Each structure stands twice: as structure tokens, then as C-alpha cells.
Steps between C-alpha positions, in 0.01 A plus 500: 500500500507123458179315417395327822346224293827420325705179517700601805184559700354171387819318597493658843139401549569144395802498731285598795251228423778247468656601832162484670435156356840380616434635847168318516658181371775515759269578792485247780272207430207484738505193725286198421456176692304183442314333781162470664267765641285397795276639773596430860212684671150631444589867440534608137855625563615170653671349200853371457725393213727198523802441276626143505317190613694387804408421859732757657392863471676833516246777560592859419310774682534853363481836668269800480332532155655168386317209341612243245857544373576710807873509421724467196646177637172306501556346157867397550410372846227281354748358248760431769245332725389280212848352487482421871149355474329778691187684392469879523169644617400863451188592692256788513364607836238750606791741557643459148526793260292789643347286776780558750349820634186330628667176614694401810786258564269271696280456193804425285605232750159334481518493120852360500371223726216438254744478211730254677205293614376477142840391372523232770148368449467534122858478373646270767773751575796364694626834627544871439758772481356851531665794326394848603578804286489844664186523717436134418767437763266642764235255381731204549620613842145555615374172353768290668429673830135389487595134528231386258467128426684525168799689643649165599538422128717809443859386457653842456441868439688759297449869578611689189510881504352516848476874553338747736197674354505730803855619438405588143177674594671712766707664224182649351388832650132414463524179704479654848167683454358189333618286791341741746172474309524119500556498877204731551274279287609187688427664836153589369436138403546569129811292442337297222378810317685640199724801536481793252568413137844667491634297795635223277545555124518125437176385660220590743626444853336468840612691806610173661722390208661840458573505872634144485742591221617836632517488880772366729422139593195493277400152386701547177806645676725195511825601329572860602865571575416690819330207673690369802638146518226413748230636270641312200521178701139536610389548140738273311630250755262225388655512150830345607393145418393569142713782357721395211 
């Protein structure tokens, strides 16, 4: 029997360490951006990060569970915008990270309005392009429907990865009984109360928000493939002037 502490074993051990070190060294570098962090509202979560110091602003709005650096393209986008003299703004909302389950689209719209108002008043912004990622697309659609004062400063909107949360949830066997419970709670006037802990593994969620995400024509149901042309027009028709 060979001595396990012999040279061959030692070489193998060193080889493993070397391979591990190489793997770590070659791993993807985590993104980093320079810029300014600022508050745009009174809530502790209402902070935003601006890259670039220009008067035109691209604002990226992430989806469920997202926050800063919501997508892999945030850093290259910031660099590209720098060349075109646009600033990139990443913002946190009450619905960011695990807050989505206890938030509603209407609240997101109010906070987007607050953010744009701050950038106009404090940064002398000359205009905005809004980029929505995933459920952030619902936020943009809903915000532009509200017709808030600052919507007139929105030059364009990009809906990236606009998907149907409902069509995903319907593929899960446990969705239907959860939806039935949400409907029952809403009928009992408990729409703002939390559902059982296992309803959403990502975050606590109210009966209203679960219903909004998982039912046909819920407030979040804007991009489902089974919606009729008339239903899509009613929900998205106002976007025709701003979509890029």
C-alpha cells in the first residue's frame, strides 16, 4: 500500500489548490460604478444611485426581488450612456428586494413620480427614458397611465423582459389553492393581510398582491399571451407615444 502522505499525494493536493485558485481568479468580476447616492423621499428605502453627471437621465426599474444592479447590463449601460452624455439612475422603492409582496403598483407609481420630481427640481433634469426589467415593466406601464405631472418629461420607455407572472404561476400546482385563499381573504376584507408563510418563498406577500400577480386581469396581468387584442389595448394603448 502506498503512503498517502507521499510525494504523489502532496502533488495532487497542491494541484487541487492551484486549480481552485485559478478558478477563483478567473471568476467574473463583480460590478462597480462610481457616482452619487442620494435620497429622493422621506422613507428610509427611498434612495437612488446616479452614474454620470448629466442633465438627461435613464432610469432603470427592476422586477420582483430586484434592487441595485438589477441586471448584468447595468454597468455596460452606464458606460455607454456616459459616452452619449446621459446619466443612469438606479433607484430603490418600497417594493425593492423583499418589499414587493406588501407593495402595490400604485405605490410604485407614486415613488417613481417622487424620483422624477427630485431629479427635475434638484438636478435640473432635461428629460427621462425609463427602462423596465421584468415586473419593472408593469411599474412603467402603470406609472405612465397615471398621468402624473412628471410623465410629460418622459421621452421614451423600454420594456425589457416584460413577462407574465400569471402564466408562470399557473404552471405551479400549488398556485390554485393559494389563489382561492387570496380571493377568500379579499372577500372578507383581509386583502392587505399576509398570507401563510409558504405562499411565497421569496418574501411575505399580502392576499391582494398574490391575487394581483396570479389572476386573470389582475393589476399585474399586463403581458399574458392569452389576453385579447381589446384587453391589451385597454392596458397598453397609452404606451404608443413613448415606447422605443
